[in-house]
C-alpha positions as CSV (number, residue, x, y, z in Angstrom):
1,M,64.5,-95.8,251.5
2,R,61.0,-94.3,251.8
3,K,60.0,-97.1,254.1
4,Q,63.1,-96.4,256.3
5,N,62.2,-92.7,256.5
6,K,58.6,-93.5,257.4
7,R,59.9,-95.9,260.2
8,N,62.3,-93.2,261.5
9,R,59.4,-90.7,261.6
10,K,57.3,-93.1,263.7
11,I,60.2,-93.7,266.1
12,R,60.8,-90.0,266.5
13,K,57.1,-89.4,267.1
14,S,57.0,-92.2,269.8
15,L,60.0,-90.6,271.6
16,E,58.4,-87.1,271.7
17,W,57.2,-86.0,275.2
18,P,53.4,-85.8,275.3
19,N,52.1,-82.3,275.5
20,F,48.7,-80.8,276.4
21,S,47.2,-78.8,273.6
22,G,45.8,-75.6,274.9
23,Q,48.8,-74.3,276.9
24,H,49.1,-70.6,276.2
25,L,51.8,-68.5,277.9
26,L,50.8,-65.2,279.5
27,H,53.3,-62.4,278.8
28,N,51.6,-59.2,279.8
29,K,53.4,-58.0,283.0
30,R,50.6,-55.7,284.1
31,I,48.1,-58.6,284.1
32,I,50.6,-60.7,285.9
33,H,50.9,-58.0,288.6
34,D,47.1,-57.8,288.9
35,L,46.9,-61.6,289.3
36,L,49.4,-61.5,292.1
37,Q,47.6,-58.6,293.8
38,M,44.4,-60.8,293.7
39,A,46.2,-63.7,295.3
40,N,47.1,-61.5,298.3
41,L,50.3,-63.5,299.1
42,T,52.4,-63.5,302.2
43,P,55.9,-64.8,303.0
44,N,54.2,-67.7,304.8
45,D,52.3,-69.0,301.7
46,I,53.1,-72.2,299.7
47,V,52.0,-71.6,296.1
48,L,51.4,-74.0,293.3
49,D,52.0,-72.8,289.8
50,L,50.3,-75.4,287.6
51,G,51.5,-75.4,284.0
52,A,54.3,-73.0,284.8
53,G,55.6,-72.8,281.2
54,K,58.7,-70.6,281.1
55,G,58.0,-69.0,284.5
56,A,56.0,-65.8,283.7
57,L,54.2,-66.3,287.0
58,T,56.7,-68.5,288.8
59,F,59.4,-65.9,289.4
60,P,57.1,-63.0,290.4
61,L,55.4,-65.5,292.8
62,A,58.8,-66.3,294.4
63,E,59.3,-62.6,295.3
64,K,56.0,-62.7,297.3
65,A,55.6,-66.2,298.7
66,G,57.6,-68.3,301.0
67,K,57.7,-71.3,298.7
68,V,56.7,-71.8,295.0
69,I,56.1,-75.3,293.5
70,A,56.2,-75.0,289.8
71,V,54.7,-77.9,287.9
72,E,55.4,-78.3,284.2
73,Y,54.9,-81.3,281.9
74,D,57.0,-80.2,278.9
75,P,60.7,-81.1,279.4
76,R,61.8,-78.2,277.4
77,F,60.0,-75.7,279.6
78,A,61.1,-77.6,282.7
79,A,64.7,-77.2,281.7
80,I,64.2,-73.5,281.2
81,L,62.6,-73.2,284.6
82,R,65.4,-75.1,286.3
83,K,68.0,-72.9,284.8
84,K,66.2,-69.7,285.8
85,A,65.4,-71.1,289.3
86,E,69.1,-71.5,290.2
87,A,69.0,-68.1,291.8
88,Y,65.8,-68.7,293.7
89,P,66.1,-71.1,296.7
90,N,62.4,-71.0,297.4
91,I,61.3,-72.4,294.0
92,K,60.9,-76.2,293.5
93,I,60.5,-77.4,289.9
94,I,58.4,-80.6,289.3
95,Q,58.3,-82.1,285.8
96,Q,55.1,-84.1,285.9
97,D,51.6,-84.5,284.6
98,I,49.6,-82.0,286.7
99,L,46.8,-84.5,287.2
100,K,49.1,-86.9,288.9
101,L,50.4,-84.3,291.4
102,Q,50.1,-85.0,295.1
103,L,48.6,-81.8,296.6
104,P,50.5,-80.4,299.7
105,K,49.2,-81.6,303.0
106,E,49.9,-78.2,304.6
107,P,47.7,-75.1,303.6
108,F,48.5,-73.9,300.1
109,V,47.5,-71.4,297.4
110,V,47.3,-71.8,293.6
111,V,48.2,-69.1,291.2
112,A,48.4,-70.4,287.7
113,G,47.6,-70.1,284.0
114,I,46.5,-73.7,283.5
115,P,46.5,-75.7,280.2
116,Y,43.0,-75.1,278.8
117,A,42.6,-78.7,277.6
118,I,42.5,-80.0,281.1
119,T,40.7,-77.2,282.9
120,T,37.8,-79.2,284.3
121,P,40.1,-82.1,285.5
122,I,42.3,-79.6,287.3
123,M,39.3,-77.9,289.0
124,K,38.1,-81.4,290.1
125,M,41.6,-82.2,291.5
126,L,41.5,-79.0,293.5
127,L,37.9,-78.8,294.6
128,H,36.4,-82.3,294.7
129,H,37.7,-83.2,298.1
130,P,36.9,-80.1,300.3
131,A,38.9,-81.5,303.2
132,N,42.1,-80.8,301.3
133,S,44.4,-77.9,302.3
134,L,43.6,-75.5,299.4
135,Q,42.9,-72.0,300.9
136,R,42.5,-69.9,297.8
137,A,43.4,-69.7,294.1
138,V,43.7,-67.3,291.2
139,I,43.5,-69.3,288.0
140,V,43.7,-68.1,284.4
141,M,41.4,-70.2,282.1
142,E,39.2,-69.9,279.1
143,K,36.5,-67.2,279.5
144,G,33.7,-69.7,278.8
145,A,34.9,-72.1,281.5
146,A,35.2,-69.3,284.1
147,K,31.6,-68.1,283.3
148,R,30.3,-71.7,283.5
149,F,31.9,-72.2,286.9
150,T,30.5,-68.9,288.3
151,S,27.1,-68.7,286.6
152,Y,23.7,-68.7,288.3
153,P,21.5,-70.6,288.5
154,V,23.7,-73.7,289.0
155,T,22.5,-76.6,286.8
156,N,25.6,-78.8,287.1
157,P,25.7,-80.9,290.4
158,V,29.5,-81.1,290.4
159,I,29.9,-77.3,290.2
160,L,27.2,-76.9,292.8
161,K,29.2,-79.2,295.1
162,W,32.3,-77.1,294.6
163,R,30.4,-74.0,295.5
164,M,29.1,-75.4,298.8
165,W,32.7,-75.2,300.1
166,F,34.4,-72.6,297.9
167,D,33.4,-69.2,296.7
168,L,34.1,-68.8,293.0
169,E,34.4,-65.3,291.5
170,Y,34.8,-64.2,287.9
171,A,37.4,-61.6,288.5
172,M,38.7,-60.2,285.2
173,E,38.6,-60.7,281.4
174,I,42.0,-61.2,279.6
175,S,42.2,-60.7,275.9
176,R,43.8,-63.5,273.8
177,E,46.4,-61.0,272.6
178,N,48.2,-61.3,276.0
179,F,49.3,-64.9,275.3
180,S,51.8,-66.7,273.2
181,P,50.6,-68.4,271.1
182,P,47.3,-66.5,271.2
183,P,44.3,-68.9,272.0
184,R,41.3,-68.8,269.8
185,V,39.1,-67.4,272.6
186,D,39.6,-64.8,275.3
187,S,40.5,-65.9,278.9
188,A,39.5,-64.9,282.4
189,G,40.9,-64.8,285.9
190,L,38.9,-66.9,288.3
191,I,39.3,-66.4,292.1
192,I,38.6,-69.3,294.5
193,R,38.3,-68.7,298.2
194,R,37.5,-71.4,300.8
195,K,34.3,-70.6,302.7
196,E,35.0,-69.8,306.4
197,K,31.7,-71.4,307.5
198,P,30.4,-73.9,304.9
199,G,26.9,-75.1,305.5
200,I,27.8,-78.8,305.2
201,P,30.7,-80.7,306.9
202,C,33.5,-81.8,304.5
203,K,32.9,-85.5,305.4
204,D,29.5,-85.3,303.8
205,H,30.7,-84.1,300.4
206,D,29.8,-87.4,298.6
207,S,26.4,-87.6,300.2
208,F,25.7,-84.1,299.2
209,L,26.8,-84.8,295.6
210,G,24.3,-87.7,295.5
211,L,21.5,-85.4,296.5
212,A,22.6,-82.7,294.0
213,E,22.9,-85.3,291.1
214,Y,19.4,-86.6,291.9
215,A,17.7,-83.2,292.2
216,L,19.5,-81.6,289.2
217,K,18.9,-84.4,286.8
218,Y,16.3,-82.2,285.2
219,P,17.4,-78.7,286.5
220,Q,14.2,-76.9,285.4
221,L,11.9,-79.2,287.2
222,P,9.8,-77.6,290.0
223,L,11.2,-77.9,293.4
224,D,8.6,-80.3,294.7
225,E,8.9,-82.5,291.6
226,A,12.7,-82.6,291.7
227,L,12.7,-83.7,295.4
228,K,9.7,-86.1,295.2
229,G,11.7,-89.3,295.3
230,V,13.7,-88.3,298.3
231,F,11.1,-86.7,300.6
232,T,7.4,-87.6,301.3
233,P,4.8,-85.0,300.2
234,P,4.3,-83.7,303.9
235,Q,8.1,-83.4,304.2
236,I,8.3,-81.4,301.0
237,T,5.5,-79.1,302.2
238,R,7.4,-78.3,305.4
239,L,10.8,-78.1,303.6
240,V,9.5,-75.6,301.0
241,R,8.0,-73.5,303.8
242,N,11.3,-73.5,305.7
243,L,13.2,-72.6,302.6
244,G,10.9,-69.6,302.0
245,A,10.6,-70.8,298.4
246,D,7.8,-71.3,295.9
247,R,7.3,-75.1,295.4
248,R,6.9,-74.5,291.6
249,M,10.3,-72.7,291.4
250,A,12.9,-74.5,289.3
251,V,15.2,-76.5,291.6
252,C,18.3,-75.0,289.9
253,W,17.4,-71.6,291.5
254,L,18.1,-72.7,295.0
255,N,21.2,-70.9,296.5
256,E,23.9,-72.6,298.6
257,I,22.2,-71.8,301.9
258,Q,19.0,-73.4,300.7
259,W,20.8,-76.4,299.4
260,A,22.4,-76.9,302.8
261,A,19.0,-76.7,304.4
262,V,17.7,-79.4,302.0
263,F,20.7,-81.6,302.8
264,H,20.3,-81.3,306.6
265,T,16.6,-82.0,306.3
266,M,17.4,-85.2,304.4
267,V,20.0,-86.2,307.0
268,R,17.5,-85.7,309.8
269,Y,14.3,-87.2,308.4
270,V,15.2,-89.6,305.6
271,P,16.7,-93.0,306.4
272,R,20.3,-93.3,305.1
273,P,19.5,-96.3,302.8
274,C,17.0,-94.0,300.9
275,W,19.6,-91.3,300.2
276,P,20.5,-90.8,296.5
277,K,23.9,-92.3,295.8
278,A,26.5,-90.3,293.9
279,K,27.8,-91.6,290.6
280,K,31.3,-93.1,290.5
281,Y,33.8,-91.3,288.4
282,K,37.2,-92.5,287.3
283,D,38.9,-89.2,288.1
284,R,37.8,-89.0,291.7
């Protein structure tokens, strides 16, 4: 009998829908209002709500935007969303793994309280290919992650790459008490805006990442040391002068405008076979 019960428990467990740990549902209406204000939505906007939960953001978004695509992995929450959305013709519910979602081809906005456990993969999905149609976003995430994505100097080459095409702003802190269940840490609202005039063409995003990974392998290295394997000593001397920087400054302190200048100098003077190659990641 005990063996049978154990077998039944295994079967029940295998039939359960997988769920991301770290999904905390925002319930403070004032904060929800503030997030929508930050998003600056119009009736022409298509909005993605990633990790929609029970719809705390979904339905207020539907009052402002032309179309809302609510993505939810948990079938229980998806059923609740479908029932509530019957009165909203501009809401589409998708029950799916967020990371397998096909992003809209037309311009879109993201307003979401994302599952904390997959924060970085979601950011990569949205920002890795800058030629996609993301225009702006307001995302609730762990406070530590929001600070990491917006901190200066930039020591992570992937985050640097995102910031070459998108402005990332730490907008507001959100206490853990405003969620159910409450997370162990406080959260924050992160605003993402596409740059109107990025310093590098979108088609060069992987080539730039190769340079960033090479130069930031040791972020505290002096500028001339970090770039030594890419440029010749005379090229570095001219480059440093054009950047208006101290050659002994740590390479991580370069800003986006200076990084663009470094990249264009490489494109102009360094043969393509000598460009650093970006690492290959499974989630690209």
